[in-house]
C-alpha positions as CSV (number, residue, x, y, z in Angstrom):
1,X,145.0,59.2,117.7
2,X,148.2,61.0,119.0
3,X,146.7,64.3,117.7
4,X,143.4,63.6,119.5
5,X,145.2,62.8,122.8
6,X,147.4,65.9,122.5
7,X,144.4,68.1,121.8
8,X,142.5,66.5,124.8
9,X,145.5,67.1,127.0
10,X,145.8,70.7,125.8
11,X,142.1,71.4,126.6
12,X,142.5,69.8,130.0
13,X,145.5,72.0,130.8
14,X,143.8,75.1,129.5
15,X,140.7,74.4,131.7
16,X,142.9,73.8,134.8
17,X,144.9,77.0,134.1
18,X,141.7,79.1,133.7
19,X,140.3,77.6,136.9
20,X,143.5,78.2,138.8
21,X,143.7,81.8,137.7
22,X,140.0,82.4,138.4
23,X,140.2,81.2,142.0
24,X,143.6,82.6,142.8
25,X,142.4,85.4,145.0
26,X,139.5,83.7,146.8
27,X,139.6,83.2,150.6
28,X,140.0,79.5,150.8
29,X,143.0,79.5,148.5
30,X,144.8,82.2,150.7
31,X,148.3,81.4,152.0
32,X,148.2,79.7,155.4
33,X,144.7,78.1,155.0
34,X,144.7,74.5,156.2
35,X,143.2,72.0,153.6
36,X,142.1,68.6,154.7
37,X,141.5,66.2,151.8
38,X,139.5,63.0,152.5
39,X,140.1,60.8,149.5
40,X,138.2,57.6,148.7
41,X,140.4,55.4,146.4
42,X,138.7,53.5,143.7
43,X,138.9,49.7,143.8
44,X,136.9,46.9,142.2
45,X,133.9,46.0,144.4
46,X,134.0,49.2,146.5
47,X,130.9,51.3,146.8
48,X,130.1,55.0,147.5
49,X,126.7,56.6,148.1
50,X,127.3,60.2,146.9
51,X,123.8,61.4,147.9
52,X,124.3,60.3,151.5
53,X,127.8,61.8,151.6
54,X,126.6,65.1,150.2
55,X,123.4,65.5,152.3
56,X,124.3,63.7,155.6
57,X,128.0,62.9,156.3
58,X,129.8,66.1,155.1
59,X,127.2,68.5,156.6
60,X,127.5,66.6,159.9
61,X,131.3,66.9,160.0
62,X,131.2,70.5,158.8
63,X,128.8,71.2,161.7
64,X,131.4,69.9,164.2
65,X,134.0,72.4,162.9
66,X,132.0,75.6,163.8
67,X,133.6,79.0,163.0
68,X,137.0,77.4,162.2
69,X,135.5,76.1,158.9
70,X,136.0,78.4,155.9
71,X,134.2,76.1,153.4
72,X,134.0,72.5,152.3
73,X,133.8,70.9,148.8
74,X,132.7,67.5,147.5
75,X,134.1,66.1,144.3
76,X,132.9,63.0,142.4
77,X,135.6,61.2,140.5
78,X,134.9,60.8,136.8
79,X,138.1,59.5,135.2
80,X,141.8,59.1,135.4
81,X,144.1,61.8,133.9
82,X,145.6,59.0,131.8
83,X,143.4,57.5,129.1
84,X,142.3,53.9,129.7
85,X,143.5,53.8,133.3
86,X,141.3,53.1,136.3
87,X,139.7,56.0,138.2
88,X,142.1,56.9,141.1
89,X,139.5,58.2,143.5
90,X,135.7,57.7,143.7
91,X,135.3,60.9,145.7
92,X,137.2,63.6,147.6
93,X,135.8,65.7,150.4
94,X,137.8,68.8,151.3
95,X,137.6,71.0,154.3
96,X,139.3,74.4,154.4
97,X,139.9,75.6,157.9
98,X,141.7,78.4,159.7
99,X,143.5,76.4,162.3
100,X,144.7,72.8,162.3
101,X,144.8,72.6,166.1
102,X,141.1,73.8,166.3
103,X,140.2,71.3,163.6
104,X,141.8,68.5,165.6
105,X,140.3,69.6,168.9
106,X,136.8,69.8,167.3
107,X,136.9,66.4,165.8
108,X,138.7,64.4,168.5
109,X,135.6,63.8,170.6
110,X,133.5,63.1,167.5
111,X,135.9,60.7,165.9
112,X,133.9,57.5,166.8
113,X,130.7,59.0,165.4
114,X,132.4,60.1,162.2
115,X,133.9,56.6,161.7
116,X,130.6,54.9,162.5
117,X,128.9,56.9,159.8
118,X,131.2,55.6,157.1
119,X,129.1,52.4,156.9
120,X,126.2,54.5,155.8
121,X,127.8,55.5,152.5
122,X,131.0,53.5,151.8
123,X,133.1,50.4,152.3
124,X,136.3,52.3,151.4
125,X,138.9,53.3,154.0
126,X,139.7,57.0,153.2
127,X,143.2,58.4,152.7
128,X,143.5,61.7,154.5
129,X,146.0,64.5,153.6
130,X,146.4,67.6,155.7
131,X,148.2,70.4,154.0
132,X,148.8,74.2,154.2
133,X,148.2,76.4,151.2
134,X,151.4,78.2,150.3
135,X,150.3,80.1,147.3
């Protein structure tokens, strides 16, 4: 069992390292890019409609960002990094933008519409992290 876990961890780390190296020089990962993660924590009884999020909600928000948006991604949580532990997040939406102030200015007048749309795909309150890529 220990050997299987060690091998699984090794494969996971190798895949992560390969992905990190492969994407090291792409635009969205460039130094100074602002990254906004919208994370939806897993909890018993919570729901998330990935199809709606992918086809309606994220494109709507991306449209509000205009030319400041570099790209956005959508991730569906599959498992915890620790075996037999609950899934930490059901989904994560990420926006890569050029300017934090432009991001905030674009979304401020749309905040109520964005929040109202939550009811169409989830009953989870998202956790939001804004960061700057340093390398």
